[in-house]
C-alpha positions as CSV (number, residue, x, y, z in Angstrom):
1,X,-8.8,60.0,23.7
2,X,-7.0,57.1,25.3
3,X,-9.0,54.2,26.7
4,X,-9.8,54.7,30.4
5,X,-8.1,51.3,31.2
6,X,-4.7,52.6,29.8
7,X,-4.3,56.1,31.2
8,X,-1.1,58.1,30.4
9,X,-2.2,61.3,32.2
10,X,0.7,61.1,34.6
11,X,3.1,61.4,31.7
12,X,4.4,65.0,31.3
13,X,5.0,64.9,27.5
14,X,1.7,63.2,26.9
15,X,-0.1,65.8,29.1
16,X,1.6,68.7,27.3
17,X,0.4,67.5,24.0
18,X,-3.1,67.0,25.2
19,X,-3.1,70.7,26.1
20,X,-1.8,71.7,22.7
21,X,-3.4,71.5,19.2
22,X,-2.2,68.0,18.8
23,X,-4.8,65.4,18.0
24,X,-4.5,62.0,19.8
25,X,-5.4,59.0,17.6
26,X,-4.9,56.4,20.2
27,X,-2.8,55.5,23.3
28,X,-2.1,52.6,25.6
29,X,0.0,51.4,28.4
30,X,2.2,48.4,27.7
31,X,3.2,47.4,31.2
32,X,6.7,47.9,32.7
33,X,6.1,51.7,32.8
34,X,6.0,51.7,29.0
35,X,3.4,53.8,27.1
36,X,2.5,54.4,23.4
37,X,0.7,57.4,21.9
38,X,0.0,58.0,18.2
39,X,-0.5,61.7,17.4
40,X,-1.2,64.2,14.6
41,X,-0.4,67.9,14.8
42,X,-0.2,70.9,12.6
43,X,0.5,74.7,13.0
44,X,1.3,74.5,16.7
45,X,4.0,75.3,19.3
46,X,4.9,73.0,22.1
47,X,7.5,72.9,24.9
48,X,8.9,70.3,27.3
49,X,10.7,71.1,30.5
50,X,12.5,68.2,32.3
51,X,9.5,65.7,32.1
52,X,11.1,63.1,34.4
53,X,10.7,60.3,31.8
54,X,12.2,59.5,28.5
55,X,10.4,59.9,25.2
56,X,11.2,58.4,21.7
57,X,9.4,60.2,18.9
58,X,9.3,58.7,15.4
59,X,7.9,60.7,12.5
60,X,5.6,58.6,10.3
61,X,4.2,61.3,8.0
62,X,5.1,64.9,7.3
63,X,7.1,67.0,9.6
64,X,8.9,68.9,6.9
65,X,8.2,72.3,8.4
66,X,8.8,71.3,12.0
67,X,11.9,72.4,13.9
68,X,13.2,72.9,17.4
69,X,13.7,76.5,18.4
70,X,17.4,76.1,19.1
71,X,18.0,74.5,15.7
72,X,15.7,76.2,13.2
73,X,17.7,75.1,10.2
74,X,17.1,71.4,10.9
75,X,13.6,70.1,9.8
76,X,11.7,66.9,10.4
77,X,10.7,64.2,7.9
78,X,9.2,60.8,7.8
79,X,11.3,58.1,9.4
80,X,13.3,60.6,11.5
81,X,13.8,59.9,15.2
82,X,13.9,62.3,18.1
83,X,15.0,61.3,21.6
84,X,14.0,63.4,24.6
85,X,15.8,62.3,27.8
86,X,14.1,62.7,31.2
87,X,16.1,65.9,31.9
88,X,15.5,67.3,28.4
89,X,14.2,70.8,27.8
90,X,13.1,72.1,24.4
91,X,10.6,74.3,22.5
92,X,9.2,73.3,19.1
93,X,7.4,74.8,16.2
94,X,5.2,72.5,14.2
95,X,4.5,73.6,10.6
96,X,2.4,71.5,8.3
97,X,0.6,68.3,9.1
98,X,2.6,65.5,10.7
99,X,1.9,62.1,12.2
100,X,4.2,60.6,14.8
101,X,4.5,57.9,17.4
102,X,5.7,58.4,21.0
103,X,7.2,55.7,23.1
104,X,7.4,56.8,26.8
105,X,9.5,54.9,29.4
106,X,10.7,55.6,32.9
107,X,14.2,56.0,34.2
108,X,13.6,52.8,36.3
109,X,12.9,50.9,33.2
110,X,16.1,52.2,31.6
111,X,18.0,51.3,34.8
112,X,16.8,47.6,34.5
113,X,18.2,47.4,30.9
114,X,21.5,49.0,32.0
115,X,22.1,46.4,34.6
116,X,20.5,43.3,33.2
117,X,21.3,43.8,29.5
118,X,24.6,45.8,29.5
119,X,25.9,44.9,33.0
120,X,26.4,48.6,33.6
121,X,25.3,50.8,36.5
122,X,22.5,53.2,35.5
123,X,24.6,56.2,36.7
124,X,27.2,55.3,34.2
125,X,25.1,55.8,31.1
126,X,22.8,58.5,29.8
127,X,20.6,58.7,26.7
128,X,21.7,61.3,24.2
129,X,19.5,64.1,23.0
130,X,18.7,63.2,19.4
131,X,17.1,65.5,16.8
132,X,15.8,64.1,13.6
133,X,18.2,61.2,13.6
134,X,18.1,58.3,11.2
135,X,17.8,54.8,12.7
136,X,16.3,52.1,10.6
137,X,15.8,49.7,13.5
138,X,13.8,52.1,15.5
139,X,11.7,53.2,12.5
140,X,10.9,49.5,11.7
141,X,9.9,48.7,15.3
142,X,7.7,51.9,15.4
143,X,5.9,51.1,12.3
144,X,5.2,47.5,13.5
145,X,4.0,49.0,16.8
146,X,1.6,51.2,14.9
147,X,0.3,48.2,13.0
148,X,-0.8,46.5,16.2
149,X,-4.3,46.7,17.6
150,X,-3.6,48.3,20.9
151,X,-7.0,47.4,22.3
152,X,-6.2,43.7,22.1
153,X,-4.4,42.3,25.1
154,X,-2.4,39.8,23.0
155,X,-1.2,42.7,20.8
156,X,-0.2,44.7,23.8
157,X,2.0,41.8,24.9
158,X,3.7,41.8,21.5
159,X,4.1,45.5,21.8
160,X,5.7,45.1,25.2
161,X,8.4,42.9,23.7
162,X,9.0,45.3,20.8
163,X,9.2,48.2,23.3
164,X,11.8,46.4,25.3
165,X,13.7,45.8,22.1
166,X,13.5,49.5,21.3
167,X,14.8,50.5,24.7
168,X,17.8,48.1,24.5
169,X,18.6,49.4,21.0
170,X,18.4,53.0,22.3
171,X,20.9,52.3,25.1
172,X,23.3,50.5,22.7
173,X,23.1,53.0,19.9
174,X,22.1,56.3,21.5
175,X,23.6,56.0,25.0
176,X,26.7,57.7,26.2
177,X,29.0,57.3,29.1
178,X,28.6,60.0,31.8
179,X,31.7,61.8,33.0
180,X,33.3,60.0,36.0
181,X,32.8,63.0,38.2
182,X,31.8,61.3,41.5
183,X,31.3,57.6,42.0
184,X,30.9,57.5,45.7
185,X,27.8,56.1,47.3
186,X,27.3,53.0,45.2
187,X,28.2,49.3,45.3
188,X,31.4,48.1,43.8
189,X,31.1,46.3,40.5
190,X,32.0,43.0,42.1
191,X,29.4,43.4,44.8
192,X,26.7,44.6,42.4
193,X,27.2,41.5,40.3
194,X,27.3,39.3,43.4
195,X,24.0,40.6,44.7
196,X,22.3,40.6,41.2
197,X,23.4,37.1,40.5
198,X,22.2,35.9,43.9
199,X,18.8,37.4,43.4
200,X,18.3,35.8,40.0
201,X,19.8,32.4,41.1
202,X,17.3,32.2,44.0
203,X,13.9,33.3,42.5
204,X,11.8,31.4,45.0
205,X,13.5,33.0,48.0
206,X,12.1,35.9,49.8
207,X,15.2,37.7,51.0
208,X,15.1,40.3,53.7
209,X,17.0,43.5,53.5
210,X,19.4,42.2,56.0
211,X,20.2,39.0,54.0
212,X,20.9,41.0,50.9
213,X,23.0,43.5,52.9
214,X,25.0,40.6,54.3
215,X,26.1,39.7,50.7
216,X,27.6,43.0,50.5
217,X,29.0,43.0,54.0
218,X,27.2,46.3,54.7
219,X,24.6,47.5,57.3
220,X,21.0,47.5,56.1
221,X,20.9,51.2,56.0
222,X,24.0,51.7,53.9
223,X,23.2,48.8,51.6
224,X,19.7,50.1,50.8
225,X,21.1,53.6,49.9
226,X,24.0,52.1,47.8
227,X,21.8,49.5,46.1
228,X,19.4,52.3,44.8
229,X,22.5,54.2,43.4
230,X,23.8,51.2,41.6
231,X,20.6,49.6,40.5
232,X,18.4,52.6,39.9
233,X,15.6,51.4,42.3
234,X,15.2,50.1,45.8
235,X,16.0,46.4,46.6
236,X,12.4,45.3,47.0
237,X,11.5,46.7,43.6
238,X,14.4,44.9,41.9
239,X,13.5,41.6,43.6
240,X,9.8,42.0,42.4
241,X,10.9,42.8,38.8
242,X,13.2,39.8,38.8
243,X,10.4,37.5,39.9
244,X,8.1,38.9,37.3
245,X,10.7,38.4,34.6
246,X,11.2,34.8,35.6
247,X,7.5,34.2,35.7
248,X,7.1,35.6,32.3
249,X,9.6,33.1,30.9
250,X,8.0,30.2,32.8
251,X,4.5,31.0,31.5
252,X,5.7,29.8,28.1
253,X,5.9,26.3,29.4
254,X,2.3,25.1,29.4
255,X,3.3,22.0,31.4
256,X,3.5,24.2,34.4
257,X,0.3,25.2,36.2
258,X,-0.1,28.9,37.2
259,X,0.3,27.8,40.8
260,X,3.6,26.1,40.0
261,X,4.8,29.3,38.2
262,X,3.8,31.4,41.1
263,X,5.7,29.2,43.6
264,X,8.8,28.8,41.5
265,X,8.9,32.5,40.8
266,X,8.8,33.3,44.5
267,X,5.3,34.6,45.0
268,X,3.5,33.9,48.3
269,X,0.4,32.6,46.6
270,X,-1.4,32.5,43.2
271,X,-3.5,35.5,44.1
272,X,-0.4,37.5,45.1
273,X,1.2,36.5,41.7
274,X,-2.0,37.4,39.9
275,X,-2.4,40.8,41.5
276,X,1.3,41.8,41.0
277,X,1.4,40.6,37.4
278,X,-1.7,42.3,36.4
279,X,-0.7,45.6,38.1
280,X,2.5,45.7,36.0
281,X,1.4,44.2,32.7
282,X,-2.3,45.0,32.6
283,X,-3.2,41.3,32.1
284,X,-3.5,38.2,34.3
285,X,-0.8,35.5,34.0
286,X,-3.4,33.3,32.4
287,X,-4.2,36.0,29.8
288,X,-0.5,36.5,29.2
289,X,0.1,32.8,28.6
290,X,-2.8,32.6,26.2
291,X,-1.5,35.5,24.3
292,X,2.0,34.0,23.8
293,X,0.7,32.3,20.7
294,X,0.3,35.7,19.1
295,X,3.9,36.7,19.8
296,X,5.8,37.7,16.7
297,X,9.1,35.8,16.7
298,X,11.2,38.8,15.7
299,X,9.6,41.0,18.3
300,X,11.8,39.9,21.1
301,X,14.8,38.6,19.1
302,X,17.0,41.5,20.3
303,X,15.8,41.8,23.9
304,X,17.7,40.3,26.8
305,X,21.0,39.6,24.9
């Protein structure tokens, strides 16, 4: 069973598998709402109904007799990828023994990548439902994730970077434009960029909702609602995520004390920084900094571009 310090019980797909015949080898939380689980299963039937989170499944061994009920002629195999979007529904039959890795991530995490990496509103893109697809990049990342010791904090930091890279790749390679049915209720592209650029250009500031709303020339009420539509999360959550992203990059500079990092990233105090950082990443800023020496260079080569 997963370590008590890294629970994934709130994850619908994870919970469904724990109630099936599947055997869990290990699991962990990587921070940023990212989770990993390594499974084995055989002679089973499972179903997923709109889990509310996204799941990437990569077959590592077996799967030759596994199929989805609505596509019985298509079978699994090692190095095949399935993608289950948050609104996905499916029923599966598992034949012989198979071993597979799951990467779980939240819609809010995908929204961050849409805006920051692709400069696109989250409502404009959707992940495609993929069944036994071939994707060498995702397979290679998955096998590197499996090779890590998930109990080690340094390894989990490396895994976090790999998972970010996987999500970015998923969006670029397996994302699709949603139909432009109704775009009312969000910020214009120019205003969205203006607000995002201001937040990231003023990391040490502590903007009020009114100050951000003024950038868009909107009332606080309308700005808060429209911001969530265009950014996929409320303003305060975006500001906190931007601060944590900046703090992460600054922790690589050992010339800066943790107190300096906290101040320059916009946190009220070192203890506030410590608590927020640990809540998201499962490690203190000091532990994260110490673990940077273990980072695999290629793990983050594709993230953030």
